[in-house]
Structures are given as structure tokens and as C-alpha cells.
C-alpha positions as CSV (number, residue, x, y, z in Angstrom):
1,M,-21.3,0.8,-6.0
2,Y,-19.6,4.6,-6.6
3,K,-15.4,3.6,-5.4
4,N,-13.6,7.1,-4.6
5,P,-10.4,7.2,-8.0
6,F,-8.2,9.0,-4.9
7,L,-8.5,6.1,-2.4
8,S,-9.1,3.0,-4.9
9,I,-5.0,5.2,-5.7
10,C,-4.1,6.1,-1.5
11,Q,-4.5,2.1,-0.7
12,Q,-2.9,1.2,-3.8
13,A,0.2,2.8,-2.4
14,Y,-0.2,1.4,1.4
15,Q,-0.2,-1.5,0.1
16,C,3.0,-0.9,-2.0
17,S,4.5,1.1,1.3
18,V,3.8,-2.2,3.8
19,R,4.6,-4.9,1.2
20,Q,8.8,-2.8,1.7
21,F,8.6,-1.9,5.5
22,Q,7.7,-6.2,5.4
23,A,10.5,-6.2,3.4
24,F,13.1,-3.8,5.2
25,F,12.0,-6.0,8.1
26,D,12.4,-9.7,6.7
27,S,16.3,-8.1,5.5
28,C,17.5,-6.8,9.4
């Protein structure tokens, strides 16, 4: 199955930002 490299990079960046937001809200 063909995977779009740009899409996978986008997904990784999104997951990383989600983790950062969760850590930020947990610290509040």
C-alpha cells in the first residue's frame, strides 16, 4: 500500500502536538 510521506509527517507532528497539549493541561 502506498503511503504519502507528507501525510505521515503530518500525522507524527499532530500526535506530538497532542501529547504536548495533554502535558500542558495536566500541569494546570
